[in-house]
Every structure is written in structure tokens, then in C-alpha cells.
N, C-alpha and C positions, 0 to 999 in steps of 0.2 A: 825590783828592779828592773828598768828596760834594758836589753840588749840591744846594741849595734849590729845591725844585718846590713851587708851591700844591697845599693839598689836593685836588682833581680828580684832579690828574695822580698824585698819589700813590695814591689808591683804583685807577685805572687799572694801575697798577703789581701793586698786589696782587692785580687782576682777571686779569691775564698770569700771574702766578704759580698761578694756578688755587685759591686760598686759599679754605676753606670760611666762615671767620669775616673777612668784610672790613670794617673799620672806616667808620665815617660821618666825613664832612667834618670835622662838630665835633669827632669824636671825634680826630681826628687834629689839627687847629688846635691843640685845647686840650693833648695831647701835645707839642707843638711847643714850645707860649707854657711849662710846665712845664720843658722841657729848656732851654729859654730863661733862665729865670727863677733855678733850683735847678742848674742843672748834670747833670739826674737825671731819670730818668722814674718815678722809685720815688715814691710817695707820701708826705708830710712825716706824722712822727709827730705824732699828734692827743692833745692835754690830755686830761687826765680822772683819773679816779680811777685809781691805780696797782693793779697786780694784788696780789691775795692771797697769790697760789699762788708762792712766790718757791723758788728751788731746796731752800733751806735746810728749808722746811715741806713740801715733797715729797720729801726725804728723811726728814725725821720721820715724814711718815704711810708711807711704805713701810716703815720701821724697825718702826712700830706695825702694819701689816700680815703683817710677816713675823715678830714675836712671836706675834700671833695672830689667824688666817685668819675664825676665827666669831665676829670682833667683827662691831658693828653701825656704819653710818655714823656715827649719832648718837655713839656711844662714841668712834670716832676723833677726831670736832669736838671734843668736850671733849679730849681729851687732846692734840691740836696746837694750841687752842686758835684754832680758824677755824668761821665757819657750815657748816653741814649741807650745804647745798646746794652749798659750793663744794668741801669734800671730797668730796664725792659726785661731781661733774663731774670733779674732780682724778685720783678712783682710778678711773673708769670710760676717760678721756677721756687724759688724762696717762700716767697709771702704767698703763694696759691690764688692772686688775684688774674681772672681773665678776661678780655676785652668784649662786651656785647653792644651787639646793635640794636637799636629799640627798631620798632615795625609801625609802620604806618597804617594805619586803618582808615579808609574813608569815610566822609560822613557822607548819608544818603537821606534826602529828602522823600518826600510822598510823592511829585512828580519824577524821580529818576527811579521809582519802580515802575511807572507805565515807559517810560522809554526803554528800561530794561526789555519789558515783554517786547515792545516794539522791535527791537533788536534781533530778539529771540527769535520771532516768526518772521524776519527777513535773512536770518542767517540759516534756518532750517532747511529750507527748499534747496538754496544754495549748495549748502554741505551734504545733501541727499542726492545730489544731479553727480552721476559717476564722472562726468567730462572735466570735474574741479579735484581730481583727485591731487595735483601739485599744488593747489593752491595753500597760501599762508594765511592765516589770519592774526593779526596781533592786536593786542587789547589798548584801550585808549590810556591806559596808564601813563605814558608820558605827558599827558597834557593834567593831570594832578600837579599841581605847584605847593610849593610847601607853603603855608600859611604862617608866619611868625619867624622865629630867629633859628630854629632846629633846621638843620640840613642833615638828616641819616645817617647820609654816606663818610661824614667826616667827624659825627658823634658817634663816640665808644664811651662804656657805662663798665669801669673796672669795679669789678667783683668776685667774691668766692662764690657765689650761687646766682643761677641767671634772675635778676630781678625782672623780668616778663613788663619791660618797659613799654607801651605803644602811648603813639600819638595822634591826636585824628587830625585829619586832614579834609578838607574843605575842598571841591571838587572846584577846580578853574578857577583858584582865588588868584588876589593879583598879589 
């Protein structure tokens, strides 16, 4: 049968066990009083607003995401009738989904190879010149236009694992 000891004695027992996280005397007293009062050391259930993320709503969210992985969190929130912030937290923290961005790859034709060689031959002497240390060169990435309906900055793919989605883009397409 366990004996009842005062908090300083309980602390000494913790120290003898070489426990790294030794509770204070106040914590020991509070835990003891809680056990005597409730029969458990667990915290009591707190009152407050009930959670909106019920198992039914989580199943509904999971179903919406399985139907369309390229759906936005805002659209999911409209379909399951929950606030966007609640849906976003549930998608990330409870369901384990993450938003992934697609990567653009530029389509290069045979004539593009010659243009790249000419550009390299033009830039190498400029870069070798010590007077041009402060120059900054920008790639012509800004001239790549999206061909089709996808705009990569607004498109997210919700998945548990990275789907490694890429889309090919033609250079200077209208």
C-alpha cells in the first residue's frame, strides 16, 4: 500500500530517481488535491464553444478533397459549410493534406539551343570584365507566358504526399 508523504519528501524521491523534470512542491500539492477531489490527475473538461470539426465534417471534407485535389480551401469551406480558417486547419493538421504548387517547365525547341549559346558567348566577356562587378543580370523568365488555363501562383494541389506536378509552357506563347 502506498504511503502519503509531504511534497518535499516526494521531491526528494524524484531527485533520487535522477528525473530531469522534477515538479515543484506546489505542483505536487495541486496534483494531490486534484486526485483527492476527482479521483484522477487528468484535467477536467473545459466549457466553451464546441468544436466545428466533427468526424462527419472531416469525412465530408475528405470526400470533397478526394473528388478534386486542385480545389481551394475557400471552395471546400463553401461546400462543407464551415469557416475557411477551420477547414484550412482541418485539412493541414487533422487530415494531413498540404498545398503543393505546380512547377513550370519551358518548352525548348532546336533553334532555342543556338540562341542560348549566343547569349552565353555574349555574357561571358561581360562577366569576366572586373569593371562590371555591380551588374545584376535578370533571366527572361518574365517573358514566359502561361499557355492554357493554369496560373501556377493561384493553383494549389492538396495532397498528403508531393505529387510532383509539372506543366510545360511554350516560350512567348500568347
